[in-house]
N, C-alpha and C positions, 0 to 999 in steps of 0.2 A: 437470514440466509442470502447468499449471493443470487442475483437474478441474471441468467444467461440469455443473450440474444444474438442476432445476426450470425446464426450458425455456430453458436458457442465461441465466437471470437470477441465478444464484448461482454464484460461482467460489470454489473452495477451492485455496489454494496451500500445499503442503508444502515447506518450505524445506530446503535442503541443510545439514545440521548441521555440515559441514566448512568452511563459509565463515567466514572470519575477517577482521577489520580489520587494518590494517598493524601495529597494536600487539599483535596476537595474540588480542584479545578476540573472542568469537563474534558474528556477525551474527545478530540475532534479530528476531522480529516486533515488538519494541519499536522497533527501528530503522525498520522499515516504517511503523509507526504515526507516528513522528516525521515521516517523509517525507510521508505522506498529510496530516497536520495542517498541515505547512508549506505544501504545495500549496494546500490549502483556504483557509488564512488569506491567502496571497498573492492568490489569485483573488478572494476576498471584498473585499479592500482595493483591488483593481484595480492592484496593484503587482507583478504577476508576468508578465514578458515573454512566456513561452511559452504563457500561458493562451489557450485558444480557447473561447469560450462554447459550452456544450452538450457539450463533451468533458470530459476529466479536469480537475477532480474533479466537475463537474456530473453526469456520467453514473453516479456511484456513490451509491447511496441510503444505504448504511451499510457499515461495516467492523467485524468483530469479530476478536479475537485470542485464541482459545481455548487456545493453548499458545505457548511461546517459539519454536516452529518452524512455526507454522501461522497463516494469516490468511485 
């Protein structure tokens, strides 16, 4: 579950280390980073169908990836 702090403005997610892709490789914060960057690029280019202005990714100021299983 996400952990909220600093007046609900910071969210820390600790990932399940047992999650794996279909090829057996682990799902890590690098995969989450790819997803966030893909969403942001699509929204910026105006070519992302599910994009709603003011919501994801606009409502995220920054994302950090301090470990392979946390963002």
